C-alpha positions as YAML, in Angstrom:
chain: A
units: angstrom
residues:
- id: 1
  name: MET
  ca: [0.11, -0.23, 0.07]
- id: 2
  name: ARG
  ca: [1.24, 3.31, -1.22]
- id: 3
  name: PRO
  ca: [2.24, 5.37, 2.08]
- id: 4
  name: ARG
  ca: [-0.89, 7.85, 2.76]
- id: 5
  name: HIS
  ca: [2.31, 11.07, 2.89]
- id: 6
  name: SER
  ca: [2.82, 9.72, -0.49]
- id: 7
  name: ILE
  ca: [-0.65, 9.75, -1.94]
- id: 8
  name: LEU
  ca: [-1.05, 13.90, -0.30]
- id: 9
  name: TYR
  ca: [1.96, 15.24, -1.57]
- id: 10
  name: LEU
  ca: [1.06, 14.11, -5.12]
- id: 11
  name: GLN
  ca: [-2.83, 15.65, -4.59]
- id: 12
  name: GLY
  ca: [-1.08, 18.35, -3.51]
- id: 13
  name: ALA
  ca: [1.18, 19.04, -6.06]
- id: 14
  name: LEU
  ca: [-1.76, 17.92, -8.79]
- id: 15
  name: PHE
  ca: [-3.83, 20.66, -7.16]
- id: 16
  name: LEU
  ca: [-1.39, 23.44, -7.31]
- id: 17
  name: GLY
  ca: [-0.44, 22.60, -11.07]
- id: 18
  name: ALA
  ca: [-3.59, 23.17, -11.68]
- id: 19
  name: CYS
  ca: [-3.69, 26.96, -9.91]
- id: 20
  name: LEU
  ca: [-1.19, 27.81, -11.56]
- id: 21
  name: GLY
  ca: [-1.68, 26.81, -15.01]
- id: 22
  name: SER
  ca: [0.67, 25.69, -18.19]
- id: 23
  name: PRO
  ca: [3.41, 28.22, -18.39]
- id: 24
  name: PRO
  ca: [2.70, 31.32, -20.63]
- id: 25
  name: ASP
  ca: [4.18, 31.23, -24.51]
- id: 26
  name: PRO
  ca: [7.04, 33.59, -24.90]
- id: 27
  name: PRO
  ca: [5.81, 36.47, -27.12]
- id: 28
  name: ASP
  ca: [6.05, 36.68, -30.63]
- id: 29
  name: PRO
  ca: [9.12, 38.54, -32.11]
- id: 30
  name: PRO
  ca: [8.23, 41.92, -33.37]
- id: 31
  name: ASP
  ca: [7.70, 41.62, -37.16]
- id: 32
  name: LEU
  ca: [10.26, 43.80, -39.46]
- id: 33
  name: PRO
  ca: [9.21, 45.85, -42.16]
- id: 34
  name: SER
  ca: [8.77, 44.10, -45.11]
- id: 35
  name: LEU
  ca: [11.07, 45.31, -47.62]
- id: 36
  name: SER
  ca: [11.92, 44.27, -51.76]
- id: 37
  name: LEU
  ca: [13.89, 41.06, -52.58]
- id: 38
  name: GLU
  ca: [16.38, 43.77, -53.93]
- id: 39
  name: GLN
  ca: [16.30, 45.64, -50.59]
- id: 40
  name: GLU
  ca: [16.15, 42.67, -48.17]
- id: 41
  name: GLN
  ca: [19.64, 41.75, -50.25]
- id: 42
  name: PHE
  ca: [21.50, 44.85, -50.09]
- id: 43
  name: TRP
  ca: [20.84, 44.62, -45.80]
- id: 44
  name: ALA
  ca: [21.92, 41.32, -46.14]
- id: 45
  name: ARG
  ca: [25.04, 42.88, -47.39]
- id: 46
  name: LEU
  ca: [25.79, 45.06, -44.87]
- id: 47
  name: GLN
  ca: [25.86, 42.53, -42.71]
- id: 48
  name: PRO
  ca: [29.56, 41.01, -42.90]
- id: 49
  name: LEU
  ca: [30.67, 45.08, -42.06]
- id: 50
  name: CYS
  ca: [29.38, 44.54, -38.66]
- id: 51
  name: GLY
  ca: [32.25, 45.66, -35.81]
- id: 52
  name: ASN
  ca: [34.56, 46.43, -38.76]
- id: 53
  name: ALA
  ca: [36.07, 49.97, -39.82]
- id: 54
  name: TYR
  ca: [37.23, 50.53, -43.16]
- id: 55
  name: SER
  ca: [39.66, 53.50, -44.03]
- id: 56
  name: GLY
  ca: [38.01, 55.65, -47.08]
- id: 57
  name: ARG
  ca: [39.15, 58.50, -49.73]
- id: 58
  name: ILE
  ca: [37.01, 61.63, -51.43]
- id: 59
  name: VAL
  ca: [36.87, 60.77, -54.90]
- id: 60
  name: GLU
  ca: [34.42, 63.73, -56.08]
- id: 61
  name: GLY
  ca: [34.12, 66.66, -53.69]
- id: 62
  name: ALA
  ca: [32.02, 69.80, -53.82]
- id: 63
  name: PRO
  ca: [34.09, 72.86, -54.97]
- id: 64
  name: GLY
  ca: [35.84, 74.53, -52.56]
- id: 65
  name: ASP
  ca: [35.45, 72.24, -49.61]
- id: 66
  name: SER
  ca: [39.07, 70.87, -48.68]
- id: 67
  name: THR
  ca: [37.63, 68.95, -45.03]
- id: 68
  name: LEU
  ca: [36.77, 66.00, -46.59]
- id: 69
  name: GLN
  ca: [40.33, 66.44, -48.73]
- id: 70
  name: SER
  ca: [43.03, 66.53, -46.24]
- id: 71
  name: ALA
  ca: [41.79, 64.64, -43.36]
- id: 72
  name: ALA
  ca: [41.48, 61.01, -42.78]
- id: 73
  name: LEU
  ca: [38.28, 59.14, -43.20]
- id: 74
  name: ILE
  ca: [37.25, 56.39, -41.27]
- id: 75
  name: MET
  ca: [33.91, 54.23, -41.23]
- id: 76
  name: HIS
  ca: [32.89, 52.17, -38.41]
- id: 77
  name: VAL
  ca: [29.68, 49.66, -38.47]
- id: 78
  name: THR
  ca: [29.48, 49.47, -34.39]
- id: 79
  name: GLU
  ca: [25.66, 48.97, -34.04]
- id: 80
  name: CYS
  ca: [24.37, 46.09, -35.96]
- id: 81
  name: ALA
  ca: [19.97, 45.39, -34.33]
- id: 82
  name: GLU
  ca: [17.45, 44.27, -36.81]
- id: 83
  name: ASP
  ca: [15.85, 47.12, -37.97]
- id: 84
  name: ARG
  ca: [18.60, 49.29, -37.60]
- id: 85
  name: LEU
  ca: [22.31, 49.97, -38.53]
- id: 86
  name: ALA
  ca: [24.64, 52.79, -36.75]
- id: 87
  name: ILE
  ca: [27.79, 53.90, -38.36]
- id: 88
  name: PRO
  ca: [29.78, 57.06, -37.70]
- id: 89
  name: PHE
  ca: [31.71, 58.33, -39.40]
- id: 90
  name: GLN
  ca: [34.66, 59.92, -38.31]
- id: 91
  name: VAL
  ca: [36.84, 62.73, -40.22]
- id: 92
  name: GLY
  ca: [39.98, 63.74, -39.12]
- id: 93
  name: ASP
  ca: [39.49, 64.01, -35.59]
- id: 94
  name: ASP
  ca: [35.86, 64.92, -36.03]
- id: 95
  name: ARG
  ca: [33.55, 62.06, -34.45]
- id: 96
  name: SER
  ca: [30.13, 64.64, -35.10]
- id: 97
  name: ARG
  ca: [28.64, 62.53, -38.27]
- id: 98
  name: THR
  ca: [27.01, 58.72, -37.62]
- id: 99
  name: TRP
  ca: [25.11, 57.29, -40.50]
- id: 100
  name: VAL
  ca: [22.31, 55.52, -39.49]
- id: 101
  name: LEU
  ca: [19.83, 53.39, -42.09]
- id: 102
  name: THR
  ca: [16.97, 51.58, -40.67]
- id: 103
  name: ARG
  ca: [13.76, 49.79, -42.20]
- id: 104
  name: THR
  ca: [10.61, 51.53, -42.78]
- id: 105
  name: GLU
  ca: [7.08, 50.31, -44.11]
- id: 106
  name: SER
  ca: [8.25, 51.59, -47.24]
- id: 107
  name: GLY
  ca: [11.93, 50.27, -47.94]
- id: 108
  name: LEU
  ca: [15.00, 51.60, -46.25]
- id: 109
  name: ARG
  ca: [15.39, 55.34, -44.34]
- id: 110
  name: LEU
  ca: [19.02, 56.81, -44.63]
- id: 111
  name: LYS
  ca: [19.37, 59.93, -41.98]
- id: 112
  name: HIS
  ca: [22.33, 62.03, -40.53]
- id: 113
  name: ASP
  ca: [22.96, 62.29, -36.54]
- id: 114
  name: HIS
  ca: [25.00, 64.99, -36.23]
- id: 115
  name: ARG
  ca: [26.48, 65.88, -32.09]
- id: 116
  name: HIS
  ca: [28.26, 68.17, -30.35]
- id: 117
  name: GLU
  ca: [31.42, 66.60, -28.14]
- id: 118
  name: ASP
  ca: [29.49, 66.81, -25.12]
- id: 119
  name: GLY
  ca: [26.83, 64.41, -27.43]
- id: 120
  name: THR
  ca: [23.89, 67.09, -27.77]
- id: 121
  name: ASP
  ca: [22.19, 67.66, -30.93]
- id: 122
  name: GLU
  ca: [23.42, 70.19, -33.35]
- id: 123
  name: GLU
  ca: [21.40, 72.43, -35.22]
- id: 124
  name: ILE
  ca: [21.34, 70.93, -38.27]
- id: 125
  name: THR
  ca: [21.26, 66.74, -37.86]
- id: 126
  name: GLN
  ca: [18.42, 63.96, -38.36]
- id: 127
  name: TYR
  ca: [18.25, 64.94, -42.55]
- id: 128
  name: GLY
  ca: [18.44, 62.35, -45.11]
- id: 129
  name: GLY
  ca: [15.52, 60.73, -47.07]
- id: 130
  name: ASP
  ca: [13.81, 57.27, -48.17]
- id: 131
  name: THR
  ca: [14.23, 54.84, -50.52]
- id: 132
  name: PHE
  ca: [11.31, 55.10, -53.46]
- id: 133
  name: GLY
  ca: [11.32, 52.08, -55.54]
- id: 134
  name: ALA
  ca: [13.02, 48.37, -54.80]
- id: 135
  name: GLY
  ca: [16.91, 49.67, -56.09]
- id: 136
  name: SER
  ca: [19.35, 46.66, -56.17]
- id: 137
  name: ALA
  ca: [21.49, 44.37, -53.78]
- id: 138
  name: ARG
  ca: [24.52, 46.58, -54.91]
- id: 139
  name: ARG
  ca: [23.06, 50.18, -54.58]
- id: 140
  name: GLN
  ca: [20.45, 52.10, -52.82]
- id: 141
  name: GLU
  ca: [19.24, 55.80, -53.28]
- id: 142
  name: PHE
  ca: [17.43, 58.20, -50.52]
- id: 143
  name: PHE
  ca: [15.76, 60.56, -51.93]
- id: 144
  name: ALA
  ca: [15.51, 64.06, -49.33]
- id: 145
  name: ASP
  ca: [12.30, 64.17, -47.29]
- id: 146
  name: SER
  ca: [10.48, 66.41, -45.74]
- id: 147
  name: VAL
  ca: [12.23, 67.60, -42.26]
- id: 148
  name: THR
  ca: [15.40, 67.49, -45.10]
- id: 149
  name: ALA
  ca: [14.03, 70.36, -46.78]
- id: 150
  name: SER
  ca: [12.92, 72.80, -43.72]
- id: 151
  name: LEU
  ca: [16.28, 72.14, -42.23]
- id: 152
  name: ILE
  ca: [18.38, 72.74, -45.37]
- id: 153
  name: PRO
  ca: [15.89, 74.19, -48.03]
- id: 154
  name: THR
  ca: [19.05, 73.74, -50.66]
- id: 155
  name: ALA
  ca: [19.21, 70.44, -50.02]
- id: 156
  name: ALA
  ca: [15.82, 69.78, -50.48]
- id: 157
  name: THR
  ca: [16.42, 67.69, -53.88]
- id: 158
  name: ASN
  ca: [19.25, 66.02, -52.61]
- id: 159
  name: VAL
  ca: [19.69, 62.33, -53.43]
- id: 160
  name: TRP
  ca: [21.69, 60.50, -51.31]
- id: 161
  name: ALA
  ca: [23.22, 56.88, -52.26]
- id: 162
  name: LEU
  ca: [24.78, 54.24, -49.95]
- id: 163
  name: ALA
  ca: [26.67, 51.07, -52.33]
- id: 164
  name: ILE
  ca: [28.43, 47.94, -51.73]
- id: 165
  name: VAL
  ca: [30.35, 45.44, -53.89]
- id: 166
  name: PRO
  ca: [31.06, 42.80, -51.38]
- id: 167
  name: GLY
  ca: [34.51, 42.57, -49.81]
- id: 168
  name: GLU
  ca: [35.56, 45.33, -52.07]
- id: 169
  name: LEU
  ca: [33.90, 48.32, -51.86]
- id: 170
  name: PHE
  ca: [31.94, 50.72, -49.81]
- id: 171
  name: VAL
  ca: [29.99, 53.36, -50.93]
- id: 172
  name: TYR
  ca: [28.59, 57.18, -50.00]
- id: 173
  name: SER
  ca: [27.49, 59.59, -52.42]
- id: 174
  name: LEU
  ca: [25.50, 62.33, -52.33]
- id: 175
  name: ARG
  ca: [24.03, 64.27, -56.03]
- id: 176
  name: ARG
  ca: [22.86, 68.22, -55.50]
- id: 177
  name: ALA
  ca: [19.84, 68.10, -58.42]
- id: 178
  name: GLU
  ca: [19.96, 71.77, -58.25]
- id: 179
  name: THR
  ca: [23.28, 72.35, -59.37]
- id: 180
  name: ASN
  ca: [24.63, 69.20, -60.65]
- id: 181
  name: GLN
  ca: [27.29, 68.70, -57.56]
- id: 182
  name: HIS
  ca: [28.36, 65.10, -56.78]
- id: 183
  name: VAL
  ca: [30.33, 63.73, -53.99]
- id: 184
  name: ARG
  ca: [31.41, 60.46, -53.49]
- id: 185
  name: ILE
  ca: [33.55, 59.12, -50.43]
- id: 186
  name: GLU
  ca: [34.82, 54.84, -51.15]
- id: 187
  name: PHE
  ca: [35.70, 53.02, -48.61]
- id: 188
  name: ASP
  ca: [38.60, 49.85, -48.85]
- id: 189
  name: LEU
  ca: [36.44, 47.26, -47.81]
- id: 190
  name: THR
  ca: [39.97, 44.51, -48.34]
- id: 191
  name: GLN
  ca: [41.38, 45.84, -45.58]
- id: 192
  name: PRO
  ca: [39.66, 46.29, -42.26]
- id: 193
  name: VAL
  ca: [41.38, 49.04, -40.03]
- id: 194
  name: ALA
  ca: [41.74, 49.76, -36.28]
- id: 195
  name: ALA
  ca: [38.51, 50.83, -34.74]
- id: 196
  name: PRO
  ca: [38.36, 54.52, -33.97]
- id: 197
  name: PRO
  ca: [37.14, 56.13, -30.65]
- id: 198
  name: PRO
  ca: [33.30, 55.96, -30.65]
- id: 199
  name: ALA
  ca: [31.44, 59.34, -31.83]
- id: 200
  name: TRP
  ca: [30.89, 61.68, -29.73]
- id: 201
  name: SER
  ca: [28.51, 60.49, -26.75]
- id: 202
  name: ARG
  ca: [26.86, 58.23, -28.55]
- id: 203
  name: GLU
  ca: [25.32, 55.37, -26.34]
- id: 204
  name: PRO
  ca: [26.32, 51.64, -27.65]
- id: 205
  name: ALA
  ca: [22.41, 49.71, -28.87]
- id: 206
  name: SER
  ca: [21.13, 46.83, -28.49]
- id: 207
  name: GLY
  ca: [23.10, 44.55, -31.24]
- id: 208
  name: SER
  ca: [26.17, 47.00, -31.07]
- id: 209
  name: PHE
  ca: [30.58, 45.51, -31.44]
...
């Protein structure tokens, strides 16, 4: 015969389990905004850059702008989340610039995050634009948005572009439609360089390196 205390223990365990019920199912992961096939391929091409820094050189520049011509240029892919990439762009000792690429409901968005050395926003920051159309696995264009037009009226027709040839080249470019000026910076992906100091007062986000 089974001891009475064992039966009582079993009954108590069953009662407690019935009261507590089954553990709740974990929440479903948030759905990422859908991208075109070409944009998904472009996004995937950027992932191997995560955590790495690369040196660049200016191939085309705005007339009279000698800053980019004379300074060392380094991009560093510091934040890689499912829906966001952050790429600080260091110009010499100036660590104020970060390119931020995000997924949206309609495609991809490129923003320029500019900070003072104490981490506060510069007066001109968060300008950029969105993709129109699928683009390609190699290149995506970003057309100036309304925020940009209000901040910088002369940039209302700007078109930025990011391009990547895996293992070879990353390109950041800008076309100023009104003046037909072009800026093009090429980064050598064949040889990562030492990571520079972090962008000014940017706190690392989840998924950063």
